[in-house]
Backbone as XML, in Angstrom:
<?xml version="1.0"?>
<chain id="A" units="angstrom">
  <residue number="1" name="UNK">
    <atom name="N" x="110.563" y="125.797" z="151.440"/>
    <atom name="CA" x="110.198" y="126.028" z="150.026"/>
    <atom name="C" x="111.079" y="124.898" z="149.490"/>
  </residue>
  <residue number="2" name="UNK">
    <atom name="N" x="110.420" y="124.200" z="148.485"/>
    <atom name="CA" x="111.021" y="123.120" z="147.733"/>
    <atom name="C" x="111.825" y="123.630" z="146.382"/>
  </residue>
  <residue number="3" name="UNK">
    <atom name="N" x="112.856" y="123.176" z="146.175"/>
    <atom name="CA" x="113.640" y="123.550" z="145.097"/>
    <atom name="C" x="113.843" y="122.366" z="144.118"/>
  </residue>
  <residue number="4" name="UNK">
    <atom name="N" x="113.406" y="122.364" z="142.836"/>
    <atom name="CA" x="113.783" y="121.286" z="141.809"/>
    <atom name="C" x="115.006" y="121.667" z="141.180"/>
  </residue>
  <residue number="5" name="UNK">
    <atom name="N" x="115.803" y="120.547" z="141.038"/>
    <atom name="CA" x="117.164" y="120.606" z="140.240"/>
    <atom name="C" x="117.325" y="119.411" z="139.459"/>
  </residue>
  <residue number="6" name="UNK">
    <atom name="N" x="117.642" y="119.485" z="138.204"/>
    <atom name="CA" x="117.857" y="118.674" z="137.156"/>
    <atom name="C" x="119.035" y="117.664" z="137.928"/>
  </residue>
  <residue number="7" name="UNK">
    <atom name="N" x="118.883" y="116.376" z="137.617"/>
    <atom name="CA" x="119.932" y="115.420" z="138.028"/>
    <atom name="C" x="121.116" y="115.587" z="137.071"/>
  </residue>
  <residue number="8" name="UNK">
    <atom name="N" x="122.478" y="115.759" z="137.475"/>
    <atom name="CA" x="123.413" y="115.867" z="136.467"/>
    <atom name="C" x="124.817" y="115.339" z="137.134"/>
  </residue>
  <residue number="9" name="UNK">
    <atom name="N" x="125.919" y="115.408" z="136.477"/>
    <atom name="CA" x="127.094" y="114.385" z="136.776"/>
    <atom name="C" x="127.506" y="115.135" z="138.058"/>
  </residue>
  <residue number="10" name="UNK">
    <atom name="N" x="127.162" y="116.107" z="138.686"/>
    <atom name="CA" x="127.732" y="116.773" z="139.899"/>
    <atom name="C" x="126.776" y="116.389" z="141.115"/>
  </residue>
  <residue number="11" name="UNK">
    <atom name="N" x="125.710" y="116.250" z="141.029"/>
    <atom name="CA" x="124.853" y="116.109" z="142.288"/>
    <atom name="C" x="124.221" y="114.349" z="142.194"/>
  </residue>
  <residue number="12" name="UNK">
    <atom name="N" x="124.418" y="113.874" z="141.062"/>
    <atom name="CA" x="123.981" y="112.289" z="141.167"/>
    <atom name="C" x="124.559" y="111.548" z="142.069"/>
  </residue>
  <residue number="13" name="UNK">
    <atom name="N" x="125.774" y="111.826" z="142.588"/>
    <atom name="CA" x="126.458" y="111.072" z="143.622"/>
    <atom name="C" x="125.737" y="111.420" z="145.078"/>
  </residue>
  <residue number="14" name="UNK">
    <atom name="N" x="125.457" y="112.465" z="145.417"/>
    <atom name="CA" x="124.579" y="112.875" z="146.611"/>
    <atom name="C" x="123.472" y="112.104" z="146.627"/>
  </residue>
  <residue number="15" name="UNK">
    <atom name="N" x="122.637" y="111.940" z="145.611"/>
    <atom name="CA" x="121.367" y="111.395" z="145.363"/>
    <atom name="C" x="121.647" y="110.076" z="145.689"/>
  </residue>
  <residue number="16" name="UNK">
    <atom name="N" x="122.562" y="109.335" z="144.928"/>
    <atom name="CA" x="122.869" y="107.901" z="145.023"/>
    <atom name="C" x="123.158" y="107.433" z="146.504"/>
  </residue>
  <residue number="17" name="UNK">
    <atom name="N" x="123.556" y="108.413" z="147.332"/>
    <atom name="CA" x="124.019" y="108.053" z="148.774"/>
    <atom name="C" x="122.726" y="107.941" z="149.724"/>
  </residue>
  <residue number="18" name="UNK">
    <atom name="N" x="121.472" y="108.548" z="149.319"/>
    <atom name="CA" x="120.371" y="108.542" z="150.091"/>
    <atom name="C" x="119.802" y="106.990" z="149.799"/>
  </residue>
  <residue number="19" name="UNK">
    <atom name="N" x="119.056" y="106.531" z="150.975"/>
    <atom name="CA" x="118.504" y="105.227" z="150.819"/>
    <atom name="C" x="117.262" y="105.506" z="151.257"/>
  </residue>
  <residue number="20" name="UNK">
    <atom name="N" x="116.270" y="104.454" z="150.853"/>
    <atom name="CA" x="114.599" y="104.671" z="151.205"/>
    <atom name="C" x="114.536" y="103.923" z="152.515"/>
  </residue>
  <residue number="21" name="UNK">
    <atom name="N" x="113.753" y="104.621" z="153.312"/>
    <atom name="CA" x="113.557" y="103.693" z="154.575"/>
    <atom name="C" x="112.901" y="102.396" z="154.447"/>
  </residue>
  <residue number="22" name="UNK">
    <atom name="N" x="113.030" y="101.694" z="155.361"/>
    <atom name="CA" x="112.258" y="100.142" z="155.163"/>
    <atom name="C" x="110.722" y="100.697" z="155.167"/>
  </residue>
  <residue number="23" name="UNK">
    <atom name="N" x="110.210" y="101.558" z="155.945"/>
    <atom name="CA" x="108.822" y="101.634" z="155.948"/>
    <atom name="C" x="108.428" y="102.381" z="154.491"/>
  </residue>
  <residue number="24" name="UNK">
    <atom name="N" x="109.459" y="102.822" z="153.548"/>
    <atom name="CA" x="108.956" y="103.374" z="152.329"/>
    <atom name="C" x="109.056" y="102.368" z="151.140"/>
  </residue>
  <residue number="25" name="UNK">
    <atom name="N" x="109.847" y="101.396" z="151.365"/>
    <atom name="CA" x="110.265" y="100.458" z="150.382"/>
    <atom name="C" x="109.161" y="100.072" z="149.542"/>
  </residue>
  <residue number="26" name="UNK">
    <atom name="N" x="107.898" y="99.895" z="150.170"/>
    <atom name="CA" x="106.804" y="99.309" z="149.455"/>
    <atom name="C" x="106.065" y="100.378" z="148.676"/>
  </residue>
  <residue number="27" name="UNK">
    <atom name="N" x="106.397" y="101.577" z="148.629"/>
    <atom name="CA" x="105.787" y="102.870" z="148.109"/>
    <atom name="C" x="106.794" y="103.246" z="146.827"/>
  </residue>
  <residue number="28" name="UNK">
    <atom name="N" x="108.056" y="103.114" z="147.161"/>
    <atom name="CA" x="108.849" y="103.796" z="146.143"/>
    <atom name="C" x="110.123" y="103.220" z="145.957"/>
  </residue>
  <residue number="29" name="UNK">
    <atom name="N" x="110.545" y="103.177" z="144.666"/>
    <atom name="CA" x="112.098" y="102.410" z="144.439"/>
    <atom name="C" x="113.193" y="103.265" z="144.897"/>
  </residue>
  <residue number="30" name="UNK">
    <atom name="N" x="114.114" y="102.635" z="145.179"/>
    <atom name="CA" x="115.493" y="103.319" z="145.507"/>
    <atom name="C" x="115.845" y="104.269" z="144.423"/>
  </residue>
  <residue number="31" name="UNK">
    <atom name="N" x="116.840" y="105.251" z="144.936"/>
    <atom name="CA" x="117.187" y="106.209" z="143.768"/>
    <atom name="C" x="117.980" y="105.737" z="142.830"/>
  </residue>
  <residue number="32" name="UNK">
    <atom name="N" x="118.803" y="104.666" z="143.066"/>
    <atom name="CA" x="119.686" y="103.813" z="142.074"/>
    <atom name="C" x="119.000" y="103.315" z="140.974"/>
  </residue>
  <residue number="33" name="UNK">
    <atom name="N" x="117.720" y="102.637" z="141.440"/>
    <atom name="CA" x="116.698" y="102.028" z="140.261"/>
    <atom name="C" x="116.111" y="102.904" z="139.365"/>
  </residue>
  <residue number="34" name="UNK">
    <atom name="N" x="115.618" y="103.910" z="140.124"/>
    <atom name="CA" x="115.031" y="105.163" z="139.379"/>
    <atom name="C" x="116.108" y="105.713" z="138.292"/>
  </residue>
  <residue number="35" name="UNK">
    <atom name="N" x="117.143" y="106.017" z="138.567"/>
    <atom name="CA" x="118.242" y="106.490" z="137.823"/>
    <atom name="C" x="118.289" y="105.591" z="136.583"/>
  </residue>
  <residue number="36" name="UNK">
    <atom name="N" x="118.629" y="104.172" z="137.036"/>
    <atom name="CA" x="118.682" y="103.132" z="135.987"/>
    <atom name="C" x="117.327" y="103.378" z="134.950"/>
  </residue>
  <residue number="37" name="UNK">
    <atom name="N" x="116.332" y="103.278" z="135.580"/>
    <atom name="CA" x="115.278" y="103.505" z="134.561"/>
    <atom name="C" x="115.096" y="104.579" z="133.862"/>
  </residue>
  <residue number="38" name="UNK">
    <atom name="N" x="115.552" y="105.777" z="134.491"/>
    <atom name="CA" x="115.372" y="106.772" z="133.604"/>
    <atom name="C" x="116.486" y="106.819" z="132.520"/>
  </residue>
  <residue number="39" name="UNK">
    <atom name="N" x="117.574" y="106.295" z="132.878"/>
    <atom name="CA" x="118.709" y="106.092" z="131.790"/>
    <atom name="C" x="118.249" y="105.376" z="130.499"/>
  </residue>
  <residue number="40" name="UNK">
    <atom name="N" x="117.667" y="103.920" z="131.069"/>
    <atom name="CA" x="117.007" y="103.260" z="129.747"/>
    <atom name="C" x="115.947" y="103.756" z="129.094"/>
  </residue>
  <residue number="41" name="UNK">
    <atom name="N" x="115.048" y="104.431" z="129.618"/>
    <atom name="CA" x="114.077" y="105.210" z="128.944"/>
    <atom name="C" x="114.607" y="106.355" z="127.988"/>
  </residue>
  <residue number="42" name="UNK">
    <atom name="N" x="115.640" y="107.076" z="128.408"/>
    <atom name="CA" x="116.297" y="108.140" z="127.600"/>
    <atom name="C" x="116.832" y="107.468" z="126.502"/>
  </residue>
  <residue number="43" name="UNK">
    <atom name="N" x="117.696" y="106.395" z="126.612"/>
    <atom name="CA" x="118.531" y="105.869" z="125.637"/>
    <atom name="C" x="117.736" y="105.079" z="124.715"/>
  </residue>
  <residue number="44" name="UNK">
    <atom name="N" x="116.325" y="104.759" z="124.859"/>
    <atom name="CA" x="115.567" y="104.098" z="124.044"/>
    <atom name="C" x="114.599" y="104.839" z="123.402"/>
  </residue>
  <residue number="45" name="UNK">
    <atom name="N" x="114.995" y="106.279" z="123.325"/>
    <atom name="CA" x="114.185" y="107.268" z="122.708"/>
    <atom name="C" x="112.929" y="107.659" z="123.460"/>
  </residue>
  <residue number="46" name="UNK">
    <atom name="N" x="112.987" y="107.328" z="124.693"/>
    <atom name="CA" x="111.507" y="107.814" z="125.659"/>
    <atom name="C" x="111.836" y="108.779" z="126.188"/>
  </residue>
  <residue number="47" name="UNK">
    <atom name="N" x="111.009" y="109.314" z="127.114"/>
    <atom name="CA" x="111.067" y="110.444" z="127.902"/>
    <atom name="C" x="111.036" y="110.286" z="129.353"/>
  </residue>
  <residue number="48" name="UNK">
    <atom name="N" x="112.090" y="110.831" z="130.048"/>
    <atom name="CA" x="112.137" y="110.705" z="131.660"/>
    <atom name="C" x="112.834" y="112.101" z="131.797"/>
  </residue>
  <residue number="49" name="UNK">
    <atom name="N" x="112.200" y="112.536" z="133.162"/>
    <atom name="CA" x="112.536" y="113.730" z="133.628"/>
    <atom name="C" x="113.204" y="113.584" z="134.945"/>
  </residue>
  <residue number="50" name="UNK">
    <atom name="N" x="114.601" y="113.177" z="135.260"/>
    <atom name="CA" x="114.872" y="112.892" z="136.612"/>
    <atom name="C" x="115.456" y="114.024" z="137.102"/>
  </residue>
  <residue number="51" name="UNK">
    <atom name="N" x="114.686" y="114.590" z="138.217"/>
    <atom name="CA" x="114.854" y="115.602" z="139.131"/>
    <atom name="C" x="115.215" y="115.203" z="140.663"/>
  </residue>
  <residue number="52" name="UNK">
    <atom name="N" x="115.983" y="116.071" z="141.168"/>
    <atom name="CA" x="116.183" y="115.969" z="142.705"/>
    <atom name="C" x="115.448" y="117.137" z="143.296"/>
  </residue>
  <residue number="53" name="UNK">
    <atom name="N" x="115.108" y="117.119" z="144.527"/>
    <atom name="CA" x="114.571" y="118.173" z="145.202"/>
    <atom name="C" x="115.294" y="118.376" z="146.441"/>
  </residue>
  <residue number="54" name="UNK">
    <atom name="N" x="115.274" y="119.815" z="146.796"/>
    <atom name="CA" x="115.826" y="119.765" z="148.499"/>
    <atom name="C" x="115.110" y="120.889" z="148.857"/>
  </residue>
  <residue number="55" name="UNK">
    <atom name="N" x="114.957" y="120.941" z="150.268"/>
    <atom name="CA" x="114.227" y="122.142" z="150.980"/>
    <atom name="C" x="114.988" y="123.110" z="151.220"/>
  </residue>
  <residue number="56" name="UNK">
    <atom name="N" x="114.552" y="124.079" z="151.237"/>
    <atom name="CA" x="115.553" y="125.428" z="151.419"/>
    <atom name="C" x="115.817" y="125.571" z="152.943"/>
  </residue>
  <residue number="57" name="UNK">
    <atom name="N" x="116.702" y="126.488" z="153.068"/>
    <atom name="CA" x="117.135" y="126.511" z="154.513"/>
    <atom name="C" x="116.059" y="127.302" z="155.415"/>
  </residue>
  <residue number="58" name="UNK">
    <atom name="N" x="115.098" y="127.700" z="154.853"/>
    <atom name="CA" x="113.903" y="128.343" z="155.604"/>
    <atom name="C" x="113.067" y="127.445" z="156.249"/>
  </residue>
  <residue number="59" name="UNK">
    <atom name="N" x="113.237" y="125.918" z="155.964"/>
    <atom name="CA" x="112.265" y="125.225" z="156.569"/>
    <atom name="C" x="112.859" y="124.418" z="157.729"/>
  </residue>
  <residue number="60" name="UNK">
    <atom name="N" x="112.344" y="123.387" z="158.168"/>
    <atom name="CA" x="112.953" y="122.780" z="159.516"/>
    <atom name="C" x="113.542" y="121.490" z="158.979"/>
  </residue>
  <residue number="61" name="UNK">
    <atom name="N" x="113.129" y="121.133" z="157.525"/>
    <atom name="CA" x="113.815" y="119.697" z="156.985"/>
    <atom name="C" x="115.296" y="119.968" z="156.576"/>
  </residue>
  <residue number="62" name="UNK">
    <atom name="N" x="115.895" y="119.004" z="156.395"/>
    <atom name="CA" x="117.139" y="118.826" z="155.805"/>
    <atom name="C" x="117.339" y="119.772" z="154.497"/>
  </residue>
  <residue number="63" name="UNK">
    <atom name="N" x="118.543" y="120.363" z="154.302"/>
    <atom name="CA" x="118.512" y="121.198" z="153.133"/>
    <atom name="C" x="118.904" y="119.996" z="151.761"/>
  </residue>
  <residue number="64" name="UNK">
    <atom name="N" x="119.584" y="118.994" z="152.063"/>
    <atom name="CA" x="119.997" y="118.309" z="150.838"/>
    <atom name="C" x="118.904" y="117.025" z="150.834"/>
  </residue>
  <residue number="65" name="UNK">
    <atom name="N" x="117.767" y="116.972" z="151.099"/>
    <atom name="CA" x="116.924" y="115.914" z="151.186"/>
    <atom name="C" x="116.522" y="115.848" z="149.567"/>
  </residue>
  <residue number="66" name="UNK">
    <atom name="N" x="116.933" y="114.727" z="148.961"/>
    <atom name="CA" x="117.069" y="114.577" z="147.480"/>
    <atom name="C" x="116.195" y="113.239" z="146.954"/>
  </residue>
  <residue number="67" name="UNK">
    <atom name="N" x="115.492" y="113.458" z="146.110"/>
    <atom name="CA" x="114.686" y="112.227" z="145.520"/>
    <atom name="C" x="114.455" y="112.355" z="143.952"/>
  </residue>
  <residue number="68" name="UNK">
    <atom name="N" x="114.011" y="111.512" z="143.387"/>
    <atom name="CA" x="113.647" y="111.460" z="141.987"/>
    <atom name="C" x="112.068" y="111.914" z="141.724"/>
  </residue>
  <residue number="69" name="UNK">
    <atom name="N" x="112.007" y="112.481" z="140.677"/>
    <atom name="CA" x="110.352" y="112.598" z="140.145"/>
    <atom name="C" x="110.494" y="112.381" z="138.824"/>
  </residue>
  <residue number="70" name="UNK">
    <atom name="N" x="109.913" y="111.289" z="138.576"/>
    <atom name="CA" x="109.739" y="110.559" z="137.294"/>
    <atom name="C" x="108.335" y="111.225" z="136.789"/>
  </residue>
  <residue number="71" name="UNK">
    <atom name="N" x="108.248" y="112.139" z="135.824"/>
    <atom name="CA" x="107.213" y="112.673" z="135.149"/>
    <atom name="C" x="106.806" y="112.171" z="134.033"/>
  </residue>
</chain>
């Protein structure tokens, strides 16, 4: 099961530690760039919804697999 979690001061550092693999770089920006874009949008009176996700322990995927969802 996937769990969405709003990015905050406590989990942002875990998200920033994750890197996009070389094979994914042409599809998605790194989390650092996405967080900067969300911050710039929000401080310019725009709308951004930075969320991280992680897989529940019932799946075979890592528990703290996080990324940004820009909706």
